[in-house]
C-alpha positions in Angstrom: 9.5 -41.6 -7.3 9.8 -40.6 -10.9 8.4 -37.2 -11.9 7.5 -38.3 -15.4 4.6 -40.4 -16.7 1.7 -38.4 -15.4 -1.2 -37.7 -17.8 -4.1 -35.3 -17.0 -7.3 -34.5 -18.8 -7.0 -30.8 -19.7 -10.4 -29.1 -19.9 -9.5 -26.7 -22.7 -8.0 -29.3 -24.9 -10.6 -31.9 -24.0 -8.1 -34.7 -24.0 -5.4 -36.3 -21.8 -2.0 -34.7 -22.1 1.5 -35.3 -20.6 1.9 -33.1 -17.5 5.0 -30.9 -17.8 5.2 -28.2 -15.1 6.6 -24.7 -15.9 9.5 -25.2 -13.6 11.1 -28.6 -13.2 10.3 -30.3 -9.9 7.7 -27.6 -8.8 4.0 -27.3 -9.3 1.8 -24.2 -8.7 -1.9 -24.8 -8.2 -4.9 -22.4 -7.7 -8.3 -23.9 -6.9 -11.4 -21.8 -6.6 -12.9 -22.0 -3.2 -16.4 -21.3 -1.9 -18.5 -18.2 -1.4 -18.8 -18.2 2.3 -22.4 -17.2 2.9 -23.6 -20.6 4.3 -22.3 -24.0 5.3 -20.6 -26.1 2.7 -22.6 -28.9 1.0 -21.5 -32.2 -0.5 -20.5 -30.6 -3.8 -18.0 -28.3 -2.0 -16.6 -31.4 -0.2 -16.2 -33.3 -3.4 -14.2 -30.5 -5.0 -12.0 -30.1 -1.9 -11.2 -33.8 -1.7 -10.6 -34.1 -5.5 -8.0 -31.4 -5.5 -6.6 -32.6 -2.2 -5.9 -36.0 -3.8 -4.4 -34.4 -6.9 -2.1 -32.2 -4.7 -1.2 -35.2 -2.5 -0.3 -37.3 -5.5 1.9 -34.6 -7.0 3.7 -34.5 -3.7 4.0 -38.3 -3.7 5.6 -38.1 -7.2 8.2 -35.8 -5.7 7.0 -32.4 -6.8 7.3 -29.3 -4.5 3.7 -28.1 -4.6 2.5 -24.6 -3.8 -1.3 -24.8 -3.3 -3.6 -21.8 -3.2 -7.4 -21.9 -2.6 -9.4 -18.8 -1.9 -12.5 -17.7 0.0 -15.0 -15.3 -1.7 -16.0 -13.1 1.2 -17.7 -10.3 -0.7 -20.5 -11.0 -3.1 -24.2 -10.4 -3.7 -25.0 -13.6 -1.8 -22.8 -12.5 1.1 -24.5 -9.1 1.3 -28.0 -10.5 1.0 -27.4 -13.1 3.7 -25.8 -10.7 6.1 -28.7 -8.3 5.6 -31.2 -11.1 6.3 -29.4 -12.0 9.6 -28.9 -8.4 10.6 -25.1 -8.7 10.8 -22.2 -7.3 8.7 -20.6 -9.1 5.8 -17.3 -9.5 7.7 -19.2 -11.0 10.7 -20.8 -13.5 8.4 -17.5 -14.5 6.8 -15.9 -14.8 10.3 -18.5 -17.3 11.3 -18.7 -19.4 8.1 -15.0 -19.7 7.1 -14.1 -21.7 10.3 -17.1 -24.0 9.6 -15.7 -24.8 6.1 -12.2 -25.4 7.6 -13.7 -27.7 10.3 -15.6 -29.7 7.7 -12.7 -30.0 5.3 -10.4 -31.1 8.1 -12.9 -33.9 8.9 -12.6 -35.0 5.2 -8.9 -35.2 5.6 -8.2 -32.2 3.3 -4.8 -30.7 3.9 -4.7 -27.0 4.6 -3.8 -24.8 1.6 -0.4 -23.1 1.6 -2.3 -19.8 1.1 -6.0 -19.2 1.8 -6.6 -15.7 0.5 -9.9 -13.9 1.2 -11.1 -11.6 -1.6 -11.3 -8.6 0.8 -7.6 -8.9 1.6 -6.7 -8.3 -2.0 -8.8 -5.3 -2.9 -5.8 -3.1 -3.7 -4.5 -5.7 -6.1 -7.9 -6.0 -7.8 -8.1 -2.2 -8.2 -4.6 -2.3 -9.8 -5.8 -5.1 -12.1 -8.9 -3.1 -13.3 -6.5 -0.2 -14.0 -4.4 -2.5 -16.1 -7.4 -3.7 -18.0 -8.4 -0.1 -18.7 -4.9 0.6 -20.0 -5.3 -2.4 -22.3 -8.5 -0.9 -23.7 -10.8 -3.8 -22.8 -13.1 -2.2 -20.3 -15.8 0.5 -20.4 -18.0 2.2 -17.8 -21.8 2.2 -17.4 -22.7 5.2 -15.3 -24.3 4.3 -12.0 -23.5 0.6 -12.5 -19.9 -0.4 -12.9 -16.8 -1.1 -15.0 -17.4 -3.9 -17.6 -15.1 -6.1 -19.6 -15.8 -6.1 -23.4 -15.7 -9.8 -24.3 -15.4 -9.0 -28.1 -11.9 -7.6 -27.3 -10.9 -10.9 -25.7 -8.8 -13.4 -27.5 -11.1 -16.4 -28.3 -13.6 -15.9 -25.5 -15.2 -19.3 -25.0 -12.1 -21.4 -25.7 -12.2 -23.1 -22.3 -15.8 -24.1 -22.4 -15.7 -24.8 -26.2 -18.7 -22.5 -26.9 -18.9 -19.8 -29.6 -19.6 -16.3 -28.5 -22.8 -16.1 -30.5 -24.1 -19.3 -29.0 -23.5 -18.6 -25.3 -26.4 -18.2 -23.0 -27.1 -15.6 -20.3 -27.1 -17.0 -16.8 -24.7 -18.5 -14.3 -23.9 -15.0 -12.8 -23.8 -13.3 -16.3 -26.5 -10.8 -15.6 -28.7 -9.3 -18.3 -28.3 -5.6 -18.7 -29.5 -3.6 -21.7 -26.8 -1.0 -21.2 -24.0 -3.5 -21.9 -22.3 -3.5 -25.3 -22.6 -7.2 -25.6 -24.9 -9.5 -23.6 -22.0 -11.5 -22.3 -19.9 -8.6 -21.0 -19.2 -9.0 -17.3 -18.7 -6.6 -14.5 -15.2 -6.3 -13.0 -16.0 -3.5 -10.6 -19.5 -2.7 -9.2 -20.1 0.9 -8.1 -21.0 1.6 -4.5 -24.6 1.3 -3.4 -26.1 2.5 -0.2 -25.8 0.0 2.6 -23.2 -2.2 0.8 -19.5 -2.5 1.5 -17.3 -0.5 -0.8 -13.7 0.6 -1.3 -12.3 3.7 -2.8 -11.0 3.6 -6.4 -10.0 6.2 -8.9 -12.6 4.9 -11.4 -15.4 4.9 -8.8 -15.9 3.7 -5.2 -17.3 0.2 -5.1 -16.4 -3.5 -4.8 -15.0 -6.2 -7.1 -16.9 -8.3 -9.5 -16.8 -12.1 -8.8 -14.5 -13.0 -11.7 -11.9 -10.4 -10.9 -11.0 -12.0 -7.6 -9.1 -15.1 -8.7 -7.2 -13.3 -11.5 -5.8 -10.8 -9.1 -5.1 -13.2 -6.2 -3.5 -15.9 -8.4 -1.3 -13.2 -10.0 -0.1 -11.9 -6.7 0.4 -15.3 -5.1 1.6 -17.5 -8.0 2.6 -15.0 -10.8 1.4 -14.2 -14.3 1.5 -17.9 -15.2 1.2 -21.0 -13.1 0.7 -24.7 -13.7 -2.8 -25.8 -12.6 -6.1 -24.0 -12.2 -8.9 -26.2 -10.7 -12.5 -26.0 -9.7 -15.9 -27.5 -10.1 -17.3 -28.1 -13.6 -19.9 -25.4 -13.1 -17.1 -22.8 -12.9 -15.7 -23.5 -16.4 -18.3 -21.0 -17.7 -18.6 -18.2 -17.1 -16.2 -17.9 -14.2 -13.0 -19.4 -15.5 -13.8 -18.2 -19.1 -13.9 -14.7 -17.7 -10.7 -15.1 -15.7 -8.9 -16.2 -18.8 -10.2 -13.2 -20.8 -9.2 -10.6 -18.3 -5.9 -12.1 -17.4 -4.8 -12.5 -21.0 -5.9 -8.9 -21.7 -3.4 -7.8 -19.0 -0.5 -10.2 -19.4 -0.9 -11.5 -23.0 -2.2 -14.6 -24.7 -0.9 -17.8 -23.1 -0.6 -16.3 -19.6 -2.5 -17.6 -16.6 -3.0 -21.3 -16.1 -1.1 -23.9 -18.2 -3.5 -26.7 -17.3 -7.2 -26.6 -16.4 -8.8 -29.4 -14.3 -12.5 -29.6 -13.4 -14.2 -32.0 -11.1 -17.7 -33.4 -11.9 -21.0 -32.6 -10.3 -22.8 -34.4 -7.6 -26.4 -35.0 -8.7 -29.6 -36.1 -7.1 -32.2 -37.6 -9.4 -29.9 -36.5 -12.3 -30.0 -32.8 -11.2 -26.9 -31.0 -10.0 -26.7 -30.6 -6.3 -26.9 -26.9 -5.4 -28.1 -24.5 -2.8 -30.2 -22.6 -5.3 -32.2 -25.8 -6.2 -32.5 -26.8 -2.5 -31.5 -30.4 -3.2 -28.3 -30.3 -1.2 -27.0 -32.0 2.0 -24.7 -29.9 4.2 -21.3 -31.5 5.0 -22.1 -30.9 8.7 -25.3 -32.9 8.6 -23.6 -35.8 6.9 -20.5 -35.7 9.1 -22.9 -36.0 12.1 -23.9 -39.4 10.7 -20.8 -40.7 9.0 -17.0 -40.5 9.6 -15.3 -38.1 7.3 -13.3 -40.9 5.8 -16.6 -42.5 4.6 -17.4 -39.4 2.6 -13.9 -39.2 1.3 -14.0 -42.9 0.2 -17.3 -42.3 -1.5 -15.8 -39.4 -3.5 -12.7 -41.5 -4.4 -14.7 -44.4 -5.8 -15.6 -42.3 -8.8 -13.1 -40.6 -11.1 -12.9 -37.0 -10.2 -14.2 -35.7 -13.6 -17.3 -37.9 -13.6 -20.6 -37.1 -11.9 -21.7 -38.8 -8.8 -25.4 -39.7 -8.4 -25.7 -39.3 -4.6 -27.8 -41.6 -2.4 -27.6 -42.9 1.2 -27.0 -46.3 -0.3 -23.8 -45.0 -1.8 -22.7 -43.8 1.6 -23.5 -47.1 3.2 -21.5 -48.9 0.6 -18.6 -46.6 1.3 -19.0 -47.2 5.0 -18.9 -51.0 4.6 -15.9 -50.7 2.3 -14.0 -48.5 4.9 -14.8 -50.9 7.7 -13.3 -53.8 5.6 -10.1 -51.7 5.0 -9.8 -50.7 8.7 -10.5 -54.2 9.9 -7.8 -55.5 7.7 -5.2 -53.1 9.0 -6.2 -53.9 12.6 -5.8 -57.7 11.9 -2.5 -57.1 10.1 -1.0 -55.3 13.1 -2.7 -57.2 15.9 -0.4 -60.2 16.5 2.8 -58.5 15.3 4.9 -59.4 18.4 4.0 -63.1 18.1 5.1 -63.4 14.5 8.4 -64.8 13.1 11.2 -62.2 13.6 12.0 -62.1 9.9 13.5 -65.4 8.9 11.5 -65.6 5.7 11.4 -68.6 3.6 10.7 -69.2 -0.1 6.9 -68.3 0.0 7.5 -64.7 1.0 10.6 -64.0 -1.1 9.3 -65.7 -4.2 5.7 -64.8 -4.1 4.5 -62.1 -1.6 7.5 -59.8 -1.9 7.2 -59.8 -5.7 3.4 -59.3 -5.5 3.8 -56.2 -3.3 6.3 -54.7 -5.8 3.9 -55.4 -8.7 1.1 -53.7 -6.8 3.2 -50.7 -6.1 3.8 -50.2 -9.8 0.1 -50.7 -10.6 -0.8 -48.1 -8.0 1.4 -45.5 -9.7 0.2 -46.6 -13.2 -3.4 -46.0 -12.1 -2.8 -42.7 -10.5 -0.6 -41.5 -13.4 -3.6 -42.0 -15.6 -5.3 -38.7 -14.8 -5.5 -39.4 -11.0 -7.6 -42.5 -11.4 -8.6 -43.1 -7.7 -11.1 -45.8 -8.5 -8.3 -47.8 -10.1 -6.0 -47.0 -7.1 -8.7 -48.4 -4.8 -8.8 -51.5 -6.9 -5.1 -51.9 -6.1 -5.9 -51.4 -2.4 -8.4 -54.2 -2.6 -5.8 -56.5 -4.1 -3.4 -55.6 -1.2 -6.1 -56.5 1.3 -6.7 -59.9 -0.4 -3.0 -60.6 -0.5 -2.7 -59.8 3.2 -5.5 -62.1 4.2 -4.1 -64.9 1.9 -0.7 -64.6 3.7 -2.5 -64.9 7.1 -4.6 -67.8 6.0 -1.5 -69.7 4.7 0.3 -68.9 7.9 3.2 -67.3 6.1 2.6 -63.8 7.6 5.8 -62.6 9.3 7.1 -59.4 10.8 8.9 -58.7 7.6 5.8 -59.2 5.5 3.8 -57.0 7.8 6.4 -54.3 7.7 6.5 -54.3 3.9 2.8 -54.3 3.7 2.4 -51.5 6.2 5.1 -49.5 4.4 3.1 -49.8 1.1 -0.2 -49.0 2.8 1.3 -45.9 4.3 2.6 -44.8 0.9 -0.8 -45.2 -0.7 -2.5 -43.4 2.2 -0.3 -40.4 1.7 -2.5 -40.0 -1.4 -5.8 -41.6 -0.6 -6.2 -40.6 3.1 -8.6 -43.4 4.0 -6.6 -46.5 4.8 -5.8 -45.9 8.5 -8.5 -45.3 11.1 -8.0 -42.4 13.5 -6.2 -43.5 16.6 -8.5 -43.9 19.5 -7.3 -44.2 23.1 -9.4 -46.2 25.5 -10.1 -44.9 29.0 -9.2 -47.1 32.0 -12.8 -48.3 32.5 -13.1 -49.5 29.0 -9.8 -51.3 29.1 -10.8 -52.9 32.4 -14.0 -54.2 30.9 -12.1 -55.7 27.9 -9.7 -57.4 30.3 -12.6 -58.7 32.4 -14.3 -60.2 29.3 -11.1 -61.9 28.3 -10.9 -63.4 31.8 -14.6 -64.5 31.6 -14.0 -66.2 28.3 -10.9 -67.9 29.6 -12.9 -69.3 32.5 -15.8 -70.3 30.1 -18.2 -67.9 31.8 -19.8 -67.0 28.4 -22.9 -65.4 30.0 -20.7 -62.8 31.7 -18.5 -62.5 28.6 -21.5 -61.8 26.4 -22.9 -59.2 28.8 -19.6 -57.3 28.9 -19.5 -57.4 25.0 -23.0 -56.0 24.8 -22.3 -53.3 27.3 -19.2 -52.3 25.4 -21.1 -52.1 22.2 -23.5 -49.7 23.8 -20.5 -47.6 24.6 -19.4 -47.6 21.0 -16.7 -50.3 21.3 -17.1 -53.5 19.1 -15.1 -56.6 19.9 -13.9 -59.2 17.5 -12.5 -62.5 18.7 -9.7 -64.0 16.6 -7.6 -67.1 16.9 -4.8 -64.9 18.3 -6.9 -62.9 20.7 -9.6 -60.1 20.8 -9.3 -56.9 18.9 -11.6 -53.9 19.3 -12.8 -51.0 17.2 -14.8 -47.9 17.8 -18.2 -47.8 16.0 
């Protein structure tokens, strides 16, 4: 697979650009993870899936990808929730982080190469604050904390495209009359009674939220790396502040070469968030739908665009996934009865050529800023081609092998094409065999009863000209 040809929409430049990594053949990625004070919601799931697909496609293209995604396990929200529940902050994190990992695994998200927790990198954060102090970009407010002076930053606002004088307070930029500028942000909060704190020469305390990712990405990926990602809500102030403090320490042009942000999930045109109370937890939805249904729903919209969420959208994705999985089952079902590979003109001249054309179209779509909706359009064409071959009775072992090879290639990126393998227990297998015998002897009453009994057990049967196939529902 060629490493060239990929274009991405770069947030800072607000246009698509050619992707050229810092080091040939390698890609370093840092994606902001969740603050682990509660279960993940659909917005967390979307971001995780978006960057999982981006990572997978870069691997598909032949890059050696190093992927880092963090957990914020010290924060005002963490402290407040732990206090409400009468537990410690570490106890809260120890409970919630495995919940995120369980939900992300259900969505088919690959584990990050590194999953740093903020509290594991306090020493590096203290060092980072010291370096900012040496650079002359911080000041202290007694009894409060160490702050970054945004007027000493190089072009603060260049990521979000906002001018300093037009920026608004909010989104974790707290109002404080003691600050030099309204938009200055805290990098180190001084210790308060009853809150976790760490010793530091400039005052015991804990890190500010924006400090975490600058310090952790520096230690894990270096002063500069290829891609920094996260939800659109993080572009300001979080990522803006990361840029300001990192460039203050390492110089202009350090930090991330490319910025990528995924779009919101909205309900009634409002962003889904815990603060608004209009969110659905991943765990609730995964109790009703297979994780691949949620994943397919995310992939049907370009990662940078918003998704207006509804149950109808999930049902549409469920129906689409069933069609894909039914096609794969039908494609593989009668494999041993097919021609052993003596392919005539219809395959060589038409179907083989069509598969090669579709392979190129898949790459072209994904090279266009990871266009998963376009890639799913290619998948739909593959399904149509497979059914056409079956209907024309030109499906052969060689055709199926080529088709499955291509489907597996696409699924390395999309992660929805193949259903999870399910093994039947002996009783279920015996019932399926008994039904086949009942049908063969034309005892349709018994056959229908067994089919209905199996459906109650979550096994749906489909009778085809070549026999009966089953699927778990």
